[in-house]
C-alpha positions in Angstrom: -34.5 38.0 -54.9 -32.8 39.9 -52.0 -29.1 40.1 -51.8 -27.3 39.0 -48.6 -26.2 41.8 -46.4 -22.5 42.4 -45.5 -23.0 41.3 -41.8 -24.5 38.0 -43.0 -21.5 37.3 -45.3 -19.1 38.0 -42.4 -21.0 35.6 -40.0 -21.1 32.9 -42.6 -17.4 33.3 -43.2 -16.6 32.9 -39.5 -18.8 29.8 -39.2 -17.1 28.2 -42.2 -13.6 29.1 -41.1 -13.8 28.1 -37.4 -14.6 24.4 -36.6 -17.5 23.7 -34.3 -15.3 22.2 -31.6 -13.2 25.3 -31.3 -16.3 27.6 -31.1 -17.5 25.6 -28.1 -14.3 26.0 -26.1 -14.8 28.1 -23.0 -12.3 29.3 -20.4 -12.3 27.6 -17.0 -11.8 29.2 -13.6 -9.1 28.0 -11.2 -11.9 26.5 -9.1 -13.3 24.5 -12.1 -9.8 23.3 -13.0 -9.2 22.2 -9.4 -12.5 20.3 -9.2 -11.9 18.6 -12.5 -8.5 17.4 -11.3 -9.9 16.4 -7.9 -12.8 14.3 -9.2 -10.4 12.3 -11.5 -8.3 11.4 -8.5 -9.8 8.1 -7.5 -7.8 7.8 -4.2 -8.9 11.3 -3.1 -12.5 10.6 -4.0 -12.4 7.4 -2.0 -11.2 9.5 1.0 -14.0 11.9 0.4 -16.5 9.0 0.4 -15.1 7.9 3.8 -15.4 11.5 5.2 -19.0 11.8 4.0 -19.8 8.4 5.5 -18.3 9.1 8.9 -19.9 12.5 9.0 -23.4 11.1 8.3 -22.9 8.4 10.9 -21.9 11.1 13.4 -24.8 13.4 12.6 -27.4 10.6 12.7 -25.8 8.6 15.5 -28.8 8.5 17.8 -31.2 7.5 15.0 -28.9 4.8 13.7 -28.5 3.3 17.2 -32.3 3.3 17.6 -32.7 1.5 14.3 -30.2 -1.2 15.2 -31.9 -1.6 18.6 -28.9 -0.8 20.9 -27.9 2.2 22.8 -24.3 3.0 23.9 -25.3 3.1 27.5 -27.3 -0.1 27.7 -25.8 -2.9 29.8 -26.1 -6.6 28.9 -24.2 -8.2 31.7 -26.3 -11.3 31.3 -24.4 -12.0 28.1 -21.0 -12.1 29.9 -19.5 -14.9 31.8 -20.0 -14.8 35.6 -16.6 -16.3 36.2 -14.4 -14.5 33.7 -16.6 -11.4 32.9 -15.8 -12.0 29.2 -18.5 -12.1 26.5 -20.1 -15.4 25.9 -19.4 -16.8 22.4 -16.8 -16.1 19.7 -15.7 -12.7 18.4 -16.7 -10.8 21.5 -20.1 -12.5 21.6 -21.1 -11.3 18.1 -24.7 -12.1 17.2 -27.7 -11.0 15.2 -28.5 -8.5 18.0 -25.0 -7.4 18.6 -23.2 -7.3 15.2 -19.7 -6.5 16.5 -20.1 -8.1 19.9 -20.2 -6.6 23.4 -17.7 -5.2 25.9 -16.4 -7.4 28.7 -17.7 -6.9 32.2 -20.7 -4.6 31.4 -21.8 -6.0 28.1 -22.3 -2.7 26.3 -22.8 -3.0 22.5 -19.5 -2.3 20.7 -21.2 -1.0 17.4 -23.4 1.4 19.3 -20.4 2.7 21.2 -18.4 3.1 17.9 -21.3 5.1 16.3 -21.6 7.3 19.4 -17.8 7.7 19.5 -17.8 9.0 15.9 -19.9 11.9 17.0 -17.6 12.7 19.9 -14.5 12.6 17.8 -15.9 14.8 14.9 -17.5 17.2 17.3 -14.3 17.9 19.2 -12.0 17.8 16.2 -14.1 20.1 14.0 -14.7 22.6 16.8 -11.0 22.7 17.6 -10.3 23.2 13.9 -12.7 26.2 13.8 -11.0 27.7 16.8 -7.5 27.3 15.2 -8.8 28.6 12.0 -10.2 31.8 13.5 -7.0 32.4 15.6 -4.6 31.4 12.8 -6.2 33.6 10.2 -6.5 36.6 12.4 -3.0 36.5 13.8 -1.4 35.5 10.5 -3.1 38.2 8.5 -2.3 41.0 11.0 1.3 39.9 11.3 1.9 39.5 7.6 0.0 42.6 6.4 1.2 45.2 8.9 4.7 43.8 9.5 7.1 45.9 11.5 6.8 45.7 15.3 3.5 43.8 15.2 5.1 41.1 13.0 8.1 40.9 15.3 6.0 40.4 18.5 3.7 37.9 16.8 6.6 35.9 15.4 8.2 35.5 18.8 4.8 34.5 20.4 4.4 31.8 17.7 7.9 30.6 18.3 7.1 30.2 22.0 3.9 28.3 21.2 5.6 26.0 18.7 8.3 25.2 21.3 5.8 24.8 24.2 5.5 21.2 25.7 1.8 21.0 24.6 1.2 17.4 25.6 2.5 17.9 29.2 0.5 21.1 29.6 -2.6 19.5 28.2 -2.3 16.5 30.6 -1.9 18.8 33.6 -4.7 21.2 32.5 -7.2 18.4 31.7 -6.4 16.6 35.0 -7.1 19.9 36.9 -10.4 20.6 35.2 -11.6 17.0 35.4 -11.5 17.5 39.2 -13.2 20.8 39.0 -17.0 20.8 39.5 -17.6 23.8 37.3 -15.9 26.7 35.5 -17.4 29.7 33.8 -20.9 28.3 34.3 -19.9 25.0 32.6 -19.8 21.6 34.3 -19.7 17.9 33.6 -19.5 16.8 29.9 -19.8 20.4 28.6 -16.8 21.5 30.6 -14.8 18.4 29.6 -15.5 19.1 25.9 -14.8 22.8 26.1 -11.4 22.2 27.7 -10.5 19.5 25.1 -11.5 21.9 22.3 -9.5 24.8 23.8 -6.3 22.6 24.4 -6.4 21.2 20.8 -7.4 24.4 19.0 -5.3 27.0 20.9 -2.1 25.0 20.8 -2.6 24.1 17.1 -3.3 27.5 15.6 0.4 28.6 15.5 1.1 26.3 12.5 -1.7 27.9 10.5 -0.6 31.4 11.6 2.8 30.7 10.2 1.4 29.5 6.8 -1.0 32.5 6.6 1.7 35.0 7.5 4.0 33.8 4.8 1.2 33.9 2.2 0.2 37.4 3.2 3.7 38.7 3.1 3.8 37.6 -0.6 0.3 38.7 -1.5 0.6 42.2 -0.1 3.3 42.9 -2.7 1.2 41.8 -5.7 0.0 44.2 -8.4 -3.7 43.8 -7.7 -3.1 44.8 -4.0 -1.1 47.9 -5.1 -3.9 48.8 -7.6 -6.6 48.5 -4.8 -4.4 50.6 -2.5 -3.9 53.3 -5.2 -7.7 53.5 -5.7 -8.0 54.4 -2.0 -9.3 51.1 -0.7 -9.1 50.7 3.1 -7.0 48.0 4.8 -10.1 46.0 5.7 -11.3 46.1 2.1 -7.9 45.0 0.8 -7.7 42.2 3.4 -11.3 40.9 2.9 -11.6 41.4 -0.9 -8.1 40.9 -2.2 -6.0 38.8 0.2 -8.5 36.6 2.0 -9.9 34.9 -1.1 -6.4 34.0 -2.2 -5.8 32.2 1.1 -8.7 29.8 0.7 -6.6 27.1 -1.1 -3.9 26.7 1.5 -6.5 27.0 4.3 -8.8 24.3 2.9 -5.8 21.9 2.6 -4.7 22.7 6.1 -8.3 22.1 7.4 -8.5 18.6 5.8 -5.1 17.6 7.2 -5.5 19.1 10.7 -8.9 17.4 11.5 -7.4 13.9 11.6 -4.5 15.3 13.7 -7.1 16.6 16.2 -9.0 13.3 16.1 -5.8 11.4 17.0 -5.1 14.1 19.7 -8.5 13.6 21.3 -8.2 9.8 21.1 -4.7 10.0 22.7 -5.8 12.1 25.6 -8.9 9.9 26.1 -6.6 6.9 26.0 -4.5 8.4 28.8 -7.6 9.0 30.9 -7.7 12.8 30.8 -9.8 13.3 27.7 -13.5 12.3 27.3 -14.8 10.8 30.5 -17.2 7.9 31.0 -20.0 7.2 30.2 -19.5 9.3 27.1 -18.3 7.1 24.2 -14.9 7.8 22.7 -12.7 5.7 20.5 -9.6 6.5 22.5 -11.4 5.6 25.7 -12.5 2.3 24.2 -8.9 1.5 23.2 -7.7 2.2 26.7 -10.3 -0.2 28.2 -9.7 -2.8 25.5 -6.0 -2.9 26.3 -6.9 -4.6 29.6 -8.6 -7.5 27.8 -6.5 -7.8 24.7 -5.2 -11.3 25.3 -8.7 -12.8 26.0 -10.8 -10.6 23.7 -8.7 -9.1 20.8 -11.7 -8.0 18.8 -12.7 -5.4 21.4 -9.4 -3.7 20.5 -9.6 -4.2 16.8 -12.9 -2.4 16.1 -12.2 1.0 17.7 -8.7 0.8 16.2 -10.1 0.2 12.7 -12.6 3.0 13.1 -9.9 5.4 14.1 -7.5 4.2 11.4 -10.0 4.4 8.5 -11.3 7.8 9.5 -7.9 9.4 9.8 -6.8 7.7 6.5 -9.9 9.1 4.7 -9.1 12.7 5.8 -5.4 12.3 4.8 -6.1 10.8 1.4 -8.6 13.6 0.6 -6.3 16.3 1.9 -3.4 15.0 -0.2 -5.6 14.9 -3.3 -7.0 18.4 -2.6 -3.5 19.8 -2.2 -2.5 18.3 -5.6 -5.6 19.6 -7.3 -5.0 23.1 -6.0 -1.3 23.1 -7.0 -1.0 24.3 -10.6 2.6 22.8 -10.7 1.5 19.3 -9.7 1.8 16.6 -12.4 -0.5 14.1 -10.7 
């Protein structure tokens, strides 16, 4: 009979001394901890579901409209009253063919317009967010990392942008370009979208630049940055490998909270008549037109208002939940 070796005795002793549950414990990364906290936040996950739903509707807007049998540009004037131009029937003329009813005067399907409007809102708001993200990260990192004269100049420029009457300038700029046949090879709807994205994205990046600058000023003094610098790492390597990954948390939270701001901004400009131009569908434009018929057809105003409210609410709920999940000091 062979005797047990010394290594076998030590392993058996460890197995007997340490409970099975404690042996199975493994460390979690900050990303895993944040995801675990986020998925247990039911309100944030409800907001995430709303974001996914609106995004899928926007992506497949054309296909969905074909499936329901209505297009946003189809006119059904025969379903409106000749005398009053209002939809025939109750609830904006809702029927099996037109689930949410039709618009006054021209009879366009409200649901088809809402679906097409979701694509317009998300396309403009996400594009504006990307523009703000690129400008904000670039300016904020350069200002916070190099400090000195660069930081002083950038800080004054940001102060000017934050104090600038953005709404008045946007109204004037959009009114001018809406009367322009072309600019830089763009015309029509393409030019209209490009100007909206520029106005929202450019005048919104200053807030992100301020956040990034403050974070970089703190991060550049950390020990891991000093260690990388002492090993001869270049500025680009320090920024891309050491500083930028530590900015992802605040940037993600900012992105989820700025998109609904840009959605409201686009809707507001379209409501005032200088944003998205007909016949392109827009929730703000629908609200502007619905205001003229509110007393006789209130449902025409309710549907685009609800779509705008629920979309913005979904982004805000998810953004708040993501902020709490990424904050180690949060007790929620």
